[in-house]
C-alpha positions in Angstrom: 0.0 0.0 0.0 2.8 2.4 0.9 4.5 1.6 -2.4 1.7 1.8 -4.9 -0.3 4.7 -3.5 2.3 7.4 -4.4 2.6 5.9 -7.9 -0.9 7.3 -8.7 -3.0 4.3 -7.8 -5.0 5.5 -4.8 -7.9 3.2 -5.5 -5.8 0.1 -5.2 -3.9 1.6 -2.3 -7.2 2.2 -0.5 -8.2 -1.5 -0.9 -4.9 -2.6 0.5 -5.2 -0.1 3.3 -8.5 -1.8 4.3 -6.7 -5.1 4.6 -3.8 -3.5 6.5 -6.2 -1.8 9.0 -7.9 -5.2 9.7 -4.5 -6.8 10.4 -3.6 -3.9 12.6 -6.7 -4.5 14.8 -6.1 -8.3 14.7 -2.6 -7.8 16.0 -3.7 -5.3 18.7 -1.4 -2.6 17.3 -4.1 0.0 17.9 -3.5 -0.3 21.6 -0.4 0.3 23.7 0.6 -3.1 25.1 0.5 -3.4 28.9 3.6 -4.6 30.8 2.1 -8.0 31.8 1.9 -9.1 28.2 5.3 -10.7 28.4 4.8 -12.7 25.1 5.6 -9.5 23.3 9.0 -7.9 23.4 9.3 -4.1 23.6 10.9 -4.1 20.1 7.9 -6.0 18.7 5.4 -3.8 20.4 7.2 -0.7 19.1 7.3 -2.1 15.6 3.6 -2.8 15.6 2.8 0.6 16.9 4.9 2.1 14.2 2.9 0.2 11.6 -0.3 1.4 13.2 0.8 5.0 12.9 1.7 4.5 9.2 -1.8 3.1 8.6 -3.4 5.9 10.7 -1.7 8.7 8.8 -2.7 7.4 5.4 -6.2 6.5 6.5 -6.8 10.1 7.7 -5.3 11.4 4.5 -7.7 9.4 2.4 -10.6 10.4 4.7 -10.1 14.2 4.5 -9.3 14.2 0.8 -12.4 12.2 0.0 -14.6 13.7 2.7 -15.5 10.2 3.8 -15.4 8.6 7.3 -12.0 7.0 8.1 -11.5 3.3 8.5 -9.8 3.8 11.9 -12.0 5.1 14.7 -10.0 7.3 17.1 -12.0 6.0 20.1 -10.8 2.5 19.5 -7.1 3.5 19.6 -4.4 4.7 21.9 -3.2 7.9 20.3 -0.3 8.6 22.5 2.6 9.3 20.1 5.5 6.8 20.3 8.0 7.5 23.1 10.8 7.6 20.5 8.9 9.9 18.2 10.7 13.2 17.6 8.1 15.7 18.7 10.6 18.5 19.2 11.5 19.2 15.6 14.9 20.6 14.7 16.4 21.8 11.4 17.9 18.4 10.6 14.4 17.0 10.4 13.7 19.2 7.4 17.0 18.6 5.5 18.9 15.7 4.1 21.2 15.3 7.1 22.2 12.3 9.2 19.5 11.4 11.7 19.7 9.6 15.0 18.7 5.9 15.0 17.1 6.5 18.4 14.4 8.7 17.0 11.3 7.5 15.2 10.5 9.6 12.1 7.7 9.3 9.5 7.3 10.8 6.0 5.6 13.8 7.7 4.7 15.0 11.2 2.2 12.6 12.8 0.6 15.5 14.6 -0.8 16.6 11.2 -2.6 13.2 11.0 -4.2 13.8 14.4 -5.3 17.3 13.3 -6.8 16.0 10.0 -8.9 13.6 12.1 -10.2 16.5 14.1 -10.8 18.6 11.0 -12.9 15.9 9.4 -14.8 15.0 12.5 -15.6 18.6 13.6 -16.2 20.2 10.2 -16.8 17.7 7.4 -18.5 14.7 8.9 -22.3 14.4 8.8 -22.4 15.4 12.4 -20.0 18.3 11.9 -21.9 19.7 8.9 -25.1 19.7 10.9 -23.8 21.8 13.7 -25.0 25.4 14.1 -22.9 28.0 12.3 -21.7 29.5 15.6 -20.4 26.2 16.8 -18.6 25.5 13.5 -17.0 28.9 13.7 -15.7 28.0 17.2 -14.3 24.8 15.9 -12.6 26.7 13.0 -10.9 29.1 15.4 -9.8 26.3 17.7 -8.4 24.2 14.9 -6.7 27.2 13.4 -5.0 27.9 16.8 -3.9 24.3 17.1 -2.4 24.4 13.6 -0.7 27.7 14.4 0.8 26.3 17.6 2.1 23.3 15.7 3.8 25.6 13.2 5.3 27.8 16.0 7.0 24.7 17.4 9.2 24.4 14.2 12.5 26.3 14.0 12.0 29.8 12.6 14.0 29.1 9.5 12.0 25.9 8.7 8.5 27.3 9.0 6.5 27.1 5.7 6.0 30.9 5.6 9.7 31.3 4.9 9.6 29.1 1.8 6.2 29.8 0.1 7.1 33.1 -1.4 8.5 34.1 -4.8 11.3 36.1 -3.1 12.6 33.3 -0.9 16.3 32.8 -1.6 17.3 29.7 -3.5 19.7 28.5 -0.8 16.7 27.9 1.5 15.7 25.0 -0.7 19.1 23.5 -0.9 19.2 20.0 0.7 15.6 20.2 1.6 14.3 16.7 2.2 11.0 15.2 1.0 9.9 15.1 4.7 10.5 18.8 4.9 8.5 19.4 1.8 5.7 17.2 3.1 5.5 19.1 6.4 5.3 22.4 4.6 2.6 21.2 2.1 0.6 19.6 4.9 0.5 22.8 6.8 -1.1 24.7 3.9 -3.4 21.8 3.1 -4.8 21.8 6.7 -5.0 25.6 6.7 -7.1 25.5 3.5 -9.4 22.7 4.8 -10.0 24.4 8.1 -11.0 27.8 6.7 -12.6 26.2 3.6 -15.3 25.0 5.9 -16.3 28.6 6.8 -19.6 29.9 5.3 -17.6 32.8 3.9 -15.9 30.3 1.5 -19.2 29.0 0.2 -22.0 30.4 -1.9 -24.1 32.6 0.3 -27.7 31.8 1.0 -30.4 33.8 2.8 -30.0 31.6 5.9 -26.2 31.8 6.1 -24.0 34.4 7.7 -20.3 35.1 7.4 -18.9 36.1 10.8 -15.4 35.2 9.7 -14.7 36.9 6.4 -11.0 36.4 6.9 -11.5 32.7 6.4 -12.0 33.2 2.7 -8.8 35.1 2.3 -6.9 32.5 4.5 -8.3 29.7 2.3 -7.2 31.4 -0.9 -3.8 32.3 0.6 -3.3 28.6 1.4 -4.0 27.7 -2.2 -1.7 30.4 -3.5 1.1 29.5 -1.1 0.8 25.8 -2.1 1.2 26.7 -5.8 4.1 29.0 -5.2 5.8 26.3 -3.0 5.3 23.6 -5.7 6.8 26.0 -8.2 9.8 26.6 -6.0 10.6 22.9 -5.3 9.6 21.6 -8.8 13.2 20.6 -9.6 13.4 18.5 -6.4 10.1 16.5 -6.7 10.1 13.3 -8.7 7.4 13.5 -11.4 6.2 10.0 -10.6 5.2 11.1 -7.1 4.0 14.7 -7.9 0.3 13.8 -7.6 
């Protein structure tokens, strides 16, 4: 599934993801193993949890892009990030530099996957779409703050704002890793999905109101920044995985 999905075969990847998720549940990887389960070594448990997080991240990606319920229900899972996961991000996590074998890294930041799950549940699920406009506005503000806090945790020189401009110096992109690109692109994608749920980004109706007109501009700015960013890194991205 991890191999064929980036090759532009999302339908086949989604079918394999369904099988993988079923195996994850059968193996109990959705839960943190308790100490008395001595038949599992720490290394095996950590490996299973790493596989769980791979499936979780891709499941939430499919869900939010298709606006369909995910295969993995958060309530059935332990969502504490792995103890070896590098939550405090440094510059070396954005560039092609030697990494410590003691840190667990994924193709992007797992916290974006947790945020995507919230975005879908609160704004795009059947329940979320039925909420009063004032409550949806509250969710948009809270999710925007959570995304902003996540960005502020990155080194200043590695934040997406420094890259997604036409005037950004070329040296900034030198040695930038695909993981760094993924983090920057996921930030703008989440920003667009959060503010794209605002009534100010939809066709107005007599019953709708737009208490957050800035959401429309933020949504469009996320799209513009994504296009500029893709243009700036086009020479680094393999055309087979561009989709």
